[in-house]
N, CA, C and O atoms as CSV, one atom per row, in Angstrom:
chain,resi,resn,atom,element,x,y,z
A,1,UNK,N,N,72.546,33.067,-85.300
A,1,UNK,CA,C,71.774,33.348,-85.803
A,1,UNK,C,C,70.588,34.731,-86.230
A,1,UNK,O,O,70.138,35.349,-87.196
A,2,UNK,N,N,70.507,34.632,-84.564
A,2,UNK,CA,C,69.642,35.537,-84.271
A,2,UNK,C,C,70.704,37.422,-84.368
A,2,UNK,O,O,70.196,38.517,-84.612
A,3,UNK,N,N,72.058,37.149,-84.103
A,3,UNK,CA,C,72.757,38.016,-83.523
A,3,UNK,C,C,73.181,38.243,-85.300
A,3,UNK,O,O,73.589,39.402,-85.239
A,4,UNK,N,N,73.256,38.024,-86.104
A,4,UNK,CA,C,73.440,38.229,-87.704
A,4,UNK,C,C,72.030,38.761,-88.065
A,4,UNK,O,O,72.001,39.793,-88.736
A,5,UNK,N,N,70.278,37.906,-87.526
A,5,UNK,CA,C,69.207,38.504,-87.981
A,5,UNK,C,C,68.630,37.781,-89.748
A,5,UNK,O,O,67.909,38.094,-90.695
A,6,UNK,N,N,69.801,36.351,-89.166
A,6,UNK,CA,C,69.502,35.182,-90.126
A,6,UNK,C,C,68.456,34.471,-89.612
A,6,UNK,O,O,67.768,33.693,-90.273
A,7,UNK,N,N,68.385,34.591,-89.037
A,7,UNK,CA,C,66.743,33.133,-88.740
A,7,UNK,C,C,66.432,33.696,-86.829
A,7,UNK,O,O,66.742,34.700,-86.188
A,8,UNK,N,N,65.627,32.329,-86.485
A,8,UNK,CA,C,64.853,32.537,-84.761
A,8,UNK,C,C,65.357,31.301,-84.605
A,8,UNK,O,O,65.682,30.337,-85.298
A,9,UNK,N,N,65.309,31.727,-83.149
A,9,UNK,CA,C,65.865,30.314,-82.068
A,9,UNK,C,C,64.731,30.291,-80.869
A,9,UNK,O,O,64.361,31.171,-80.091
A,10,UNK,N,N,64.371,29.038,-81.031
A,10,UNK,CA,C,63.080,29.048,-79.919
A,10,UNK,C,C,63.563,28.762,-78.691
A,10,UNK,O,O,64.254,27.744,-78.657
A,11,UNK,N,N,63.475,29.108,-78.080
A,11,UNK,CA,C,64.423,29.141,-77.015
A,11,UNK,C,C,63.187,28.047,-75.451
A,11,UNK,O,O,63.705,27.586,-74.433
A,12,UNK,N,N,61.779,27.942,-75.748
A,12,UNK,CA,C,60.880,27.561,-75.233
A,12,UNK,C,C,59.770,26.474,-75.725
A,12,UNK,O,O,59.050,27.096,-76.506
A,13,UNK,N,N,59.371,25.323,-75.637
A,13,UNK,CA,C,58.883,24.665,-76.552
A,13,UNK,C,C,57.155,24.961,-75.579
A,13,UNK,O,O,56.542,24.122,-74.919
A,14,UNK,N,N,56.903,25.934,-75.745
A,14,UNK,CA,C,55.567,26.882,-75.452
A,14,UNK,C,C,54.779,27.256,-76.671
A,14,UNK,O,O,55.448,27.569,-77.656
A,15,UNK,N,N,53.111,27.285,-76.805
A,15,UNK,CA,C,52.423,27.799,-77.717
A,15,UNK,C,C,53.150,29.343,-77.999
A,15,UNK,O,O,53.505,29.753,-79.104
A,16,UNK,N,N,53.229,29.823,-77.146
A,16,UNK,CA,C,53.375,31.089,-77.090
A,16,UNK,C,C,54.959,31.364,-77.415
A,16,UNK,O,O,55.188,32.480,-77.882
A,17,UNK,N,N,55.761,30.742,-77.283
A,17,UNK,CA,C,56.977,30.878,-77.745
A,17,UNK,C,C,56.880,30.369,-79.265
A,17,UNK,O,O,56.920,31.203,-80.170
A,18,UNK,N,N,56.768,29.186,-79.506
A,18,UNK,CA,C,56.225,29.418,-81.251
A,18,UNK,C,C,55.576,30.137,-81.955
A,18,UNK,O,O,55.690,30.142,-83.181
A,19,UNK,N,N,54.680,30.966,-81.220
A,19,UNK,CA,C,53.792,31.821,-82.262
A,19,UNK,C,C,54.949,33.326,-82.233
A,19,UNK,O,O,55.259,34.092,-83.146
A,20,UNK,N,N,55.250,33.302,-81.170
A,20,UNK,CA,C,56.178,34.729,-81.158
A,20,UNK,C,C,57.444,34.081,-82.350
A,20,UNK,O,O,57.622,34.781,-83.347
A,21,UNK,N,N,58.297,32.752,-82.218
A,21,UNK,CA,C,59.352,32.575,-83.617
A,21,UNK,C,C,58.421,32.610,-84.949
A,21,UNK,O,O,58.718,33.152,-86.014
A,22,UNK,N,N,57.521,32.080,-84.718
A,22,UNK,CA,C,56.670,32.446,-86.362
A,22,UNK,C,C,56.727,33.544,-87.055
A,22,UNK,O,O,57.133,33.804,-88.188
A,23,UNK,N,N,56.048,34.431,-85.825
A,23,UNK,CA,C,56.038,35.762,-86.321
A,23,UNK,C,C,57.675,36.713,-87.007
A,23,UNK,O,O,57.870,37.497,-87.936
A,24,UNK,N,N,58.627,36.023,-85.839
A,24,UNK,CA,C,59.535,36.959,-86.307
A,24,UNK,C,C,60.288,36.076,-87.671
A,24,UNK,O,O,61.069,36.573,-88.482
A,25,UNK,N,N,59.826,34.718,-87.645
A,25,UNK,CA,C,60.426,34.708,-89.016
A,25,UNK,C,C,59.416,35.117,-90.195
A,25,UNK,O,O,60.116,35.213,-91.203
A,26,UNK,N,N,58.548,35.300,-90.404
A,26,UNK,CA,C,57.417,36.014,-91.602
A,26,UNK,C,C,58.120,37.324,-91.378
A,26,UNK,O,O,58.024,37.615,-92.571
A,27,UNK,N,N,58.856,38.551,-90.780
A,27,UNK,CA,C,59.272,39.480,-90.694
A,27,UNK,C,C,60.494,39.392,-91.446
A,27,UNK,O,O,60.799,40.207,-92.317
A,28,UNK,N,N,61.133,38.489,-91.139
A,28,UNK,CA,C,62.634,38.099,-92.021
A,28,UNK,C,C,61.847,38.079,-93.044
A,28,UNK,O,O,61.650,39.084,-93.727
A,29,UNK,N,N,61.187,36.689,-93.323
A,29,UNK,CA,C,60.743,36.649,-95.163
A,29,UNK,C,C,60.780,37.767,-95.592
A,29,UNK,O,O,61.618,38.205,-96.381
A,30,UNK,N,N,59.453,38.613,-94.897
A,30,UNK,CA,C,59.379,39.770,-95.625
A,30,UNK,C,C,60.234,40.251,-96.290
A,30,UNK,O,O,59.968,40.460,-97.474
A,31,UNK,N,N,61.677,40.628,-95.730
A,31,UNK,CA,C,62.719,41.077,-96.451
A,31,UNK,C,C,63.186,41.175,-97.818
A,31,UNK,O,O,63.643,42.126,-98.452
A,32,UNK,N,N,63.004,40.195,-98.064
A,32,UNK,CA,C,63.780,39.911,-99.227
A,32,UNK,C,C,65.358,39.397,-99.718
A,32,UNK,O,O,66.178,38.525,-99.433
A,33,UNK,N,N,65.216,40.379,-100.512
A,33,UNK,CA,C,66.703,40.232,-100.899
A,33,UNK,C,C,67.683,40.749,-99.773
A,33,UNK,O,O,68.883,40.520,-99.931
A,34,UNK,N,N,67.324,41.329,-98.817
A,34,UNK,CA,C,67.893,41.997,-97.986
A,34,UNK,C,C,68.533,40.384,-97.277
A,34,UNK,O,O,69.679,39.990,-97.496
A,35,UNK,N,N,67.518,39.625,-96.422
A,35,UNK,CA,C,67.586,38.301,-95.711
A,35,UNK,C,C,68.738,37.772,-96.463
A,35,UNK,O,O,69.805,37.556,-95.888
A,36,UNK,N,N,68.559,37.533,-97.838
A,36,UNK,CA,C,69.476,36.797,-98.550
A,36,UNK,C,C,70.893,37.360,-98.589
A,36,UNK,O,O,71.835,36.674,-98.192
A,37,UNK,N,N,71.088,38.788,-99.133
A,37,UNK,CA,C,72.332,38.957,-98.645
A,37,UNK,C,C,73.165,38.744,-97.330
A,37,UNK,O,O,74.370,38.545,-97.176
A,38,UNK,N,N,72.376,38.826,-96.646
A,38,UNK,CA,C,72.484,38.976,-95.065
A,38,UNK,C,C,73.385,37.661,-94.324
A,38,UNK,O,O,74.280,37.631,-93.479
A,39,UNK,N,N,72.305,36.133,-95.478
A,39,UNK,CA,C,72.483,35.022,-95.099
A,39,UNK,C,C,74.099,34.620,-96.000
A,39,UNK,O,O,75.072,33.972,-95.615
A,40,UNK,N,N,73.852,35.258,-97.177
A,40,UNK,CA,C,74.846,35.007,-98.005
A,40,UNK,C,C,76.222,35.523,-97.500
A,40,UNK,O,O,77.191,34.790,-97.697
A,41,UNK,N,N,76.393,36.633,-96.909
A,41,UNK,CA,C,77.471,36.985,-96.397
A,41,UNK,C,C,77.862,36.314,-94.799
A,41,UNK,O,O,79.066,36.452,-94.583
A,42,UNK,N,N,77.305,35.798,-93.933
A,42,UNK,CA,C,77.050,35.233,-92.851
A,42,UNK,C,C,77.948,33.837,-93.210
A,42,UNK,O,O,78.945,33.486,-92.578
A,43,UNK,N,N,77.378,33.145,-94.339
A,43,UNK,CA,C,77.522,32.254,-94.502
A,43,UNK,C,C,79.330,32.208,-95.522
A,43,UNK,O,O,80.013,31.184,-95.519
A,44,UNK,N,N,79.663,33.192,-96.093
A,44,UNK,CA,C,80.559,33.760,-96.241
A,44,UNK,C,C,81.918,33.818,-95.744
A,44,UNK,O,O,82.944,33.317,-96.205
A,45,UNK,N,N,81.679,34.702,-94.457
A,45,UNK,CA,C,82.512,34.386,-93.333
A,45,UNK,C,C,82.822,33.887,-92.747
A,45,UNK,O,O,83.749,34.165,-91.986
A,46,UNK,N,N,81.718,32.090,-92.825
A,46,UNK,CA,C,81.616,31.288,-91.186
A,46,UNK,C,C,82.338,30.347,-91.931
A,46,UNK,O,O,83.282,29.744,-91.419
A,47,UNK,N,N,81.917,30.122,-93.323
A,47,UNK,CA,C,82.850,28.762,-94.252
A,47,UNK,C,C,83.919,29.198,-95.363
A,47,UNK,O,O,84.198,28.204,-96.034
A,48,UNK,N,N,84.696,30.466,-95.844
A,48,UNK,CA,C,85.529,30.779,-96.098
A,48,UNK,C,C,86.377,29.762,-96.247
A,48,UNK,O,O,86.235,28.842,-95.441
A,49,UNK,N,N,87.518,29.628,-97.329
A,49,UNK,CA,C,88.793,29.113,-97.199
A,49,UNK,C,C,89.318,29.957,-96.188
A,49,UNK,O,O,89.184,29.551,-95.033
A,50,UNK,N,N,89.669,30.629,-96.299
A,50,UNK,CA,C,90.642,31.677,-95.192
A,50,UNK,C,C,90.288,31.507,-93.832
A,50,UNK,O,O,91.185,31.503,-92.990
A,51,UNK,N,N,88.729,31.322,-93.395
A,51,UNK,CA,C,88.733,31.430,-92.472
A,51,UNK,C,C,88.832,29.517,-91.704
A,51,UNK,O,O,89.064,29.300,-90.514
A,52,UNK,N,N,88.654,28.715,-92.474
A,52,UNK,CA,C,88.919,27.722,-92.220
A,52,UNK,C,C,90.735,27.038,-92.177
A,52,UNK,O,O,91.019,26.025,-91.537
A,53,UNK,N,N,91.198,27.402,-92.543
A,53,UNK,CA,C,92.798,27.379,-92.522
A,53,UNK,C,C,92.902,28.117,-91.631
A,53,UNK,O,O,93.286,27.298,-90.796
A,54,UNK,N,N,92.859,29.372,-90.921
A,54,UNK,CA,C,93.270,29.679,-90.004
A,54,UNK,C,C,92.466,29.203,-88.711
A,54,UNK,O,O,92.876,29.738,-87.681
A,55,UNK,N,N,91.451,28.347,-88.555
A,55,UNK,CA,C,91.396,27.715,-87.643
A,55,UNK,C,C,92.038,26.564,-87.440
A,55,UNK,O,O,92.491,26.248,-86.340
A,56,UNK,N,N,92.159,25.566,-88.902
A,56,UNK,CA,C,93.231,24.851,-88.682
A,56,UNK,C,C,94.405,25.176,-88.225
A,56,UNK,O,O,95.066,24.485,-87.450
A,57,UNK,N,N,94.823,26.576,-88.822
A,57,UNK,CA,C,95.906,26.984,-88.069
A,57,UNK,C,C,96.181,27.266,-86.634
A,57,UNK,O,O,97.330,27.218,-86.196
A,58,UNK,N,N,95.147,27.562,-85.887
A,58,UNK,CA,C,95.119,27.380,-84.722
A,58,UNK,C,C,94.822,26.582,-83.423
A,58,UNK,O,O,94.986,26.697,-82.208
A,59,UNK,N,N,94.183,25.517,-84.522
A,59,UNK,CA,C,94.336,24.282,-83.742
A,59,UNK,C,C,95.902,22.989,-83.668
A,59,UNK,O,O,96.177,22.158,-82.803
A,60,UNK,N,N,96.483,23.278,-84.724
A,60,UNK,CA,C,97.615,23.018,-84.475
A,60,UNK,C,C,98.744,23.582,-84.207
A,60,UNK,O,O,99.844,23.103,-84.479
A,61,UNK,N,N,98.465,24.991,-83.471
A,61,UNK,CA,C,99.334,25.945,-82.810
A,61,UNK,C,C,99.268,24.915,-81.213
A,61,UNK,O,O,100.256,24.679,-80.517
A,62,UNK,N,N,97.737,24.398,-80.905
A,62,UNK,CA,C,97.626,24.199,-79.238
A,62,UNK,C,C,98.452,22.936,-79.857
A,62,UNK,O,O,99.454,22.627,-79.212
A,63,UNK,N,N,98.246,22.381,-80.693
A,63,UNK,CA,C,98.764,20.726,-80.715
A,63,UNK,C,C,100.174,20.895,-80.191
A,63,UNK,O,O,100.748,20.686,-79.121
A,64,UNK,N,N,100.561,21.455,-81.632
A,64,UNK,CA,C,102.126,21.545,-80.943
A,64,UNK,C,C,102.754,22.534,-80.114
A,64,UNK,O,O,103.961,22.732,-80.253
A,65,UNK,N,N,101.958,23.308,-79.104
A,65,UNK,CA,C,102.310,24.047,-78.120
A,65,UNK,C,C,102.868,23.009,-76.828
A,65,UNK,O,O,103.262,23.499,-75.769
């Protein structure tokens, strides 16, 4: 999520960490259409039919090796 700048991961369950996460989320939400476009691109890349086919091909290759 953070690598693609589409979300926030909170590493610690402290008030400071939550505040930092909320502030980062607010920054992201202010980006509007830019954030929406990044989210869509990440989803399309990660969940595309081509990606799914490739992952299954790799699994079958390992099974049959």
